[in-house]
N, C-alpha and C positions, 0 to 999 in steps of 0.2 A: 381449530387448526385448519388453515387454508379454507375456512368457511364451510367445512363439512358438517352438515346438519344431521340431527338424529334420524330423520326420515331417510336420508341417504345411506347412513350407516346400517340402518335396519334393512334396507333394500339389498345392500351388498351381502348381508348375512343370509338373506333369503335366497340369493343366487349363488351362495358359496358352493353348494353341491354340484351345480351345473358347471362352474368354472374349474373346480378342483378336478372334476372328471376330464377336463381338457388339458391337464398339466403335461401329460406326455406328448400330446399333439403340439402344445406350445413349445416344448423343449426341442422337438424335431424342426418346427418352423424356425425357431431361433437359431439352431445349429446350421440349418441349410442356408439361412440368410448370411451369416458371418463366414461360412465356408466358401461362399461365392465371392468374398472380398479378398483380393490378393494379399493385403497386408495382414489379415487375421487368419488366413487359411493355414499357413505353416504352424501356427500355435495350436490349432485344432488337430492337424495331422500328427503332431509330435506328442500328443497327449499320452502320458505314461500309463494311465488306466483308461482304456477305451470305454466310452460311455459315462465316465465320471462327471464331465461337465453337463451332460444332458440331465443326469440325476440331480445335480446341484440346481440347475435352472428350473426343473420341474418342482423341486422342493420350494424354491423361492416363490414360484407362481402360486403354489398352494398356500404358502404362508401369507402371501399378500391378501388373499381372500378370507383366510381363516382368522387373521389378526385384526383387532380393533385398533384405530389410530390413537393409541395411548402412549405413555412414556416407555413402556416395555418395547413397543413396536419401533419407536424412535431410536431407542438404544440399539436395537437390532440393525436398523438402517445405518446408523452411525458406524457400527462395526463393519458393515459391508464397505462403506466408503474408506475406512482405515485399511481394510484388506486390499482394496484397489491400489492404495499407495504402496503397500508392502510388496505387491507383485508388479509394480510399475506399469499398471494399466493406463493407457492413454485415456484421459477423461472424455475425449471426443467420442470414443467407442462406447463408453458408458452412456453418454447422452443419446447416441444413436440407438443403443439397446432399449432405452426407455421409449423411444419413438416406435420401435417395432412391437414392444409390449402393448402400447396403446393401440396400434393398428390391429393386432391380433384380437384384443378385447372388443374393439369396435365391430369387427367381423362377427364375433360370437353374439354380441348384442343385436346386431342387425338381422341375424338369421334365427336365433333361438330364444330371444327374450320377447315376451308378449308386447305388442305394439304400444299398449297403454303405459308400459313401464320403461320403454326404451329411453325416452328423454331424461328421466330421473336417473336411470342406470348409467347412462353415458356421463352425466354430470358428476355422479358419485365416484365413478371409476377414474375420471379425469382428475378430480380433486385429490384423490388418494395417490395417484401416480405423481401428481405435482408435489405432494408432500414427500414422497420417496425421493424424487429427483433433488428437491431442496436439501433434504437431510444428508443424502449421500454426497452431493456436491460440496456442501458445507464441510463435511468431515474430510473430504479429499483435499479441499483448498487449505483448510486450517492445518492439517497434518503436513502437507507439502511445504507450506510457508514456514511452519515451525521447524522443519528439518533444515530449510535454507537459512533461517535465522541463526539456528544453533551452529551451523557450519561457519557462517560469517563471524559470529561471536568467538568461536574457537580459534579461527584463523587470526583475528585481531588480538586475542589474548596471547597467542603463541608468538606473534610478531613483535608485540610491544617491548618485552624485556630484551630480546636480542638487539632491537633497534636502538634502545637506550644505551646498551653496552657498546655497540658500534659507534654511536655518536660520541660517547665519552672518550673512547680511544682515539677517534679522529681529532677531537679537540686537543687531546694530550700531545699527539704527534705534530699537530699544526703549531702548537706552542713552541716546539723546538726548531721550526723552520723560520727563515727570515722572510719578512714581508717583501713582496715584489718578486720573489723567486717563483720559478715554475712549480716547485714542490709545494709552496704555500698556496698557490692558486688551485692546484689539484685538490689539496685538502679542503679548500674553501668550497669547491664544486661538490665534493663528496659530502660536506656538511650540509649543503643546501638540499641535496637529494635525500639525505638521511632525515633532515627536518621535515621534508614533505612526507616521508614515510610515517614519521611519528604523528604528524598532523592527521594523516589519513586514518591511522589506527584510532586516534581520538574521535574523529568525526564518525567513523563506522560505529563506535560504541554509542555515541550520542544518537545516531539514527536508529539503532536497534532498540535502545532504551525508550525512545519516544514511540517507535512503531508498536512495541509490545505494551506500553503503558497507557494510562488514562490521565488526563489533565487534572491537577489539583487546583480547583477553581477559586480564585480570589478576585477582588477588584484591583486591576493593575493600572498604574499611572503611566500612560504612554509617554508623556513629556519627560518624566523622570527616567524611564527606561532608555529613551533616545539619548538623553544627556549622559547617562552612565556609560552607554555603549560608545558614544563618540569619544569620551575621555579615555577609555581603554584602547580603542582602535588607533587613536592619534597620539598615544603615549610615546614619548621619545621624539616628538617632532615629525611623526609620520604624516604624509600628505599635506605639507604646509601650503602647497600651491592651490589647494582646492578650497573654495569658499563654501561654507555650509550655512544654510538658512533653515530654521525650524519654525513652523507656524502651526500650532494646534488650537483649534477652536475649543472654548471652554466646555461646551456640551459634548465634545468628542474626546475629552481628555482621558477618560477611563474606559477600559474594556473588561469583559469578564474572561479571565484566562488563567493559565498556569504561569506564575511569574517567571520561573526558570526557563520554561519553554518559550515564552514571549521574548525573553532576553536573547535566547538563541536566534530566534527569527530575525530580530533587528540587528543582531551582531553580523550575521551573514549578509543581510541585504545592505546594510550600511558599508560594510567592508567592501563588498562587490561594487557598490556605487562609487566609493572613493577611488578604487583601483581603475574603474572604467571611465572616470570623468574626463580623462585626457590631460593634456599639459597646458594648452593655451586657454586662458579665461575659464578655467575649469570650475565647476560648481556642482553642488548637490543640495537639493531642497527636499525637506521632509515636511509634509503637511497632513492634517487630519481633520475630517469633518464628518457629520452624521448624514447618512443617505436620507433622501426625502421619502422613499418608498419602503414599505414593510419588507423585511423585519427591522428597518432603520438601523442597520449595522453601522459601526464606525468604519469609514473608508480612509485608509492611509495611503498616501502616494509618495513614492521616492523617485525623484527625477534627477538624472545626472546628464551632464553635457557631453558625454562621450559618444562615440559612434555606436549606433544600434547594432545588436548582435545579428550576424548573417545566418546563423544556424536556425533550423526549425525550432519553434517555441518549445515543443514537447521534448526535444533532444536536450535542451538546457536543464531539464529536470531529471535527467537520467543519471543515476549514481555512477561515479567514476568518470563521467564525461566532463571535461574542463577545457576552456579556451585559453587558460593560462598555464604556462610551463610549470609553475610551482603550485598549481591548484590541485585540490584533492578530488574534486568532482562531487562533493557532498553538500556544499553550502546551500544551493538552491533547492535540492531535494529535501534537505532538513527543513528549510523555511516553509516550503509548501506543505510538507507533512504536518508541521505545527499548525498551519492555517486549517488544514482539513480536520485535524484532531479537535479543533474548536468549532467545527461546522462552518468554517469560513472558506475563503478562496484566495488564491494568489495568481496573478497573471502578469506577463511582461509585454509591453507594447513599444516597438521601435518607431520613432518619429524622425524620418529621414531629414538630415540637415539640422536637426535640433538636439536630439539625444534619445535617451531611453527612459521609459516610465514603468515603474513597478507599482501595481495596485494590489493592496491587501484589504480584504474585508474581514472584520472580526466582530463578534457579538458585543454590543454596547453594554456597559454595566448599568444596573438599575439606578435610576435617578435617586439621589438622596443617600446612597450608600457612603459610609465613611470608612476611614482606615485603609485607604488605597495602598497597595503594596508596590514598592519599587525594589527589584532585586539588586543586591549589592555587587 
């Protein structure tokens, strides 16, 4: 664990009595430091049981030196991180606290540990504190994200059914209005907004499912996926003015990935490319080749003839941000999330006066694999 060797663990055990004897001095040191910070002072001054936090910190400090870095200790650290989420402790203060623990321990080592043991003692204590910081931070992040995800999922579930009911009623009322009237146009506008809401709910669910899931890996036929997506996106004569060209090198035809997720990635990128291609001499090209340098991933490029985005690159990947009035703001975030889940990358490059290039890197399938999968 974090490279803690037995010799270092044994040394910490040999110094346990020394450091446990310092637990109250540590608690005073810790309290005084945070009491001097304006943001944390009110929390300490309003303590319902005076001295309780000092006792908690003293106990933690003693446990740190008494416990071996095993599964039981990790479970204890995880519980501390969860508790920080429950009390809404700002993680920055937790990280600062570990810095102060490290500083206090270093002072004790420098003044009370024999010189011949100091280097090994510092190494051992630093590694164990790194383990604590890693475990508690991981617990904090995972539980915080889990809460956020559940809130978003719950909101999406609660909005979906009312949105469908509202849409059905709007369509029913619009059917009674005459085309060309103001009433009909109002219903048409409401239908558009309601459809955007339904699409957003659907995209939120897709994002959450991918975020929490792991890819079910198969050999995926890139050319087949692109053809299937193009057929669906252009169904009903959509984007007739955009010329589409697809060129996939034979050695780059297959990637290792989740067929359903890869289909989502290309759906959003192709749809965005067709919408952004412009009106005059509009085109979208999709090409794929194998990179020359390791790990020799498949490099897929989608280039459209439209104006490059003016917004900062990272902002384009922010959920709910969209440059289109009817957009949900989840297309590009979902596409990049899929790429990252496959240990790949996705980036956008604007080429002034020419268009916009989207570059996706995905792991190549093993040569010779058969039974490539194309999602329907």
